[in-house]
Every structure is written in C-alpha cells, then in structure tokens.
DRENVOKE-432337 format. One record per residue (C-alpha): x, y, z. Coordinates in steps of 0.001 Angstrom, whole numbers, plus 500000, padded with zeros to 6 digits. Layout:
BEGIN
XYZ...
//
This chain:
BEGIN
224011147498257757227140149682257945230548148353258985231180148766262694233659147879265397232355144905267380234991144511270113236573147193272311239216147000275040240250150325276491240320152686279453237380155078279787237858158093282049235096160581282870235311164269283733232454166603284705232934170205283603231163173460282884230497174694279360233256177280279844235732174552280732234640172526277691235436175523275480238964175613276893239412171878276317238104172166272739240614174936272018243434172715273294242135169808271180241985171808267941245531171001266654245307167341267728241764166053267160238899166177264678235134165719264965234240162217263784231998161416260817228823161304262910229293164892264117226677165855266683224429162886267494221532162123269810222269158758271383219352156662272602219791153687274944217515151168276604219155149511279605218228145996280678218220144847284290216669142233286559213510142681288604215699143605291592218008145887289547221011143777290452223222145073287608222927148752288458223074148133292208226340146241291797227697149013289585226945151681292207228977149706294749232057150248292500233249146622292469236403145480290679234155143787288086230797144950286745228700144429283632225623145786281862223522145263278748221831147858276566220510148464273082221640151677271413220970153815268369222641156988267150219408158518265889215648158021266060215086154681264313212297152693262692211700148953262961213983148117260017216833150448261034220130149290262541220645149270266312223441147891268491223142145361271287226041146032273649227425143878276436229783146063278446232084144815281189234634146589283348237400144794285194240212146485287119239537149814285334239666148258281834236454148398279776235555145495277479232656146095275096231155143483272770228353144395270416226114143006267719224200144846265021220600144019264073217513145809262887215497147187265790212734144678265106215174141732265116216810142987268311213496143295270131212273139918268921215481138396270283215869140241273578212275140950274591210239138199272949212867135456273327213098134350269709216398132743268608219279135019267673219239135349263845223034134994263458225669132453264481228327134498266306230380134262269465229111137619270722225522136523270182226228133414272240227713135558275012224599137753275130222371134664275189224392133346278140224020136713279880220239136346279659220440132816281030222611134005283922220302136899284847216980135223284285214624138180284740216337140711282447213907143267281024214063146794279590214154149135282589215362152639281671215526154796278550218538157101278587219482159698275965222074162427275508223552164769272936227107163761271986230028165148270051232855162648269455236436163419268396239286161218267163243052161795267224244779163066264102247947161090264899246265157769264058246114156536267665242935155215269261242686158241271581239077159509271532237173162216273385233398162598273688231261165365275201227771164484276482225100166986277513221328167097277978221444163662279655217843162505280179216301159332281641212798157895281939210926154649282685208197155162280104208236154734276321211300152501276374211798152758272640214589153895270335211830155060267980210466157700270331211392161327270913213897162130273631212473163391276905212848162584280582214373163680283859217635165600283592220554163804285261223014166732285318222665170488285577222070172334282325225436174117282488227391170897282962228989168610280364230335165085280789233595164440278948234885160907278403238423160020277375238695156607275690242057155061274954244096151866275220247152153922276161247927157062278132246569160597278046248579162962275787250605165629277539248632168461275955245377167049277384246934166586280833248040170229280734244605171657279945242897169432282528245325170641285190245071174268284064241266174208284166241147172164287404239084169415285742239224166203287734238340162596287019234927161460288280233128158112288596229798159403287230227515156674285836224532157676283699222491154553284446223571154572288103222494158205288473219152157445286792218581154588289245219407156730292283217242159659291150214243157791289731214028154290291185215871153739294465213550154447297388210653155382295107207436153637294193206830154238290484203554153563288743205373153287285408207492150323286495205969147232284950203980149301282436206805150022280043206654149062276392208924148680273399207707149964270059
//
C-alpha cells in the first residue's frame, strides 16, 4: 500500500467549460502549476446509497449539510490491488473527506458482505457507524471519468483538476471492469474543480473572468441519479454485482 492522505478539509469549487476554455485556463496555469505524479488517470467509483436513494436525494436538494460514501480506484484494479473507501461530507461549503485504504477484496468483504473491518482506526469506526445509521446501504452506481490533476508550485494546497468523459451505469458495479456507461456531460465539455483551504489566486480569477467561466453546483452522482434513476423503472436495479 502506498502512502496517502487520509483526511481533507477544504473548499471545492466546480466550473463547467468548453475544451477551448480549458486550453486558455491551462495556458494561464503554466507558470504556476504542474501536473501531479499520477498524470492522466481514469478514476473509477462505486457509490453506495439506501434502497430509497436518500443520500443522493438529499444532495440534490442542496442542504447546508450532506454526505456520501464511495469506493474509488485510480486505475482498473484486481482483487489484491489498493482501493480507497471515502466518506465525504460537506457543511456550509466546506468539504471534509475521510478515507481508508484496503485491497479491493478486503473493502468488498467489509462493505458488501459485512465482515469486520480489518484495521483498528477512527475512520474505520466512522464508516461502520455510517452503515449503522443508513441501514440499507448498497452499491448503486458506477461512475468513471478521465482526470488530469495539477498542484501549485508555490507549495500551497491549491489544486486544480479537469474531468471529462464522465460516464455512469447501474450494471457491473466493479472497479475491475472496463469503463462504459451513459455520458453525463456533452463531449465538448470539461468539468474543472478548484480545491483549496484558502482563496483563489489572482491569476486564476483573471482567466476565469476573461473567459466568462462561472461557478456551478454540478454533482456527478446527482446527475447520474436524475438521468438514470429518478422517474425510471430499471431492470438492472437489484441485479448489480461486485467482482
């Protein structure tokens, strides 16, 4: 298992833009930011929710407090490969993320088959409590996207990510499978996220204003729910599997 950051507290701001606008932002970033060590990655997620989808429905209502649980990998993984179990909460515009690292097999045994958590950690206890609180949590949606992530050269925690080819499905809910599914944004669009515990640098504010790029409240899981689940009868619901 590689070293990883387990606890995050920061602001996360989202901006939808065209590929042309992304090019302009990347040019402005060039003197200030660098592509991180992962480079271009394909992120796979499996989101958990209750039988009534209470977590995503609350999120869509844009409350002052919301929370969600997912497992994530940064590549196609096998049973013994590392994945992350992430408990993400947002309160008053501040995002708090807590995560644990396990092999995919250990994570699925814990979260899907209800075997005891193989570590003794506070974050593990918090995730166990989350399952007790929402008693019918199950894997509900697979969501993937192509990401490029950048970090600030000045040593601050200012980060920028670009996500495209955002896909969702209710079948083959596995981090071991190929990416495919229903597209959640148009092919010419890119979702940029700014992540920081402080403010936005002046140079970034300038390029956003110049390109007329505005903050949005886009939610990947929320959009997947609205496009694929809400108001629809799906034969795949209840027939999902984890491999």
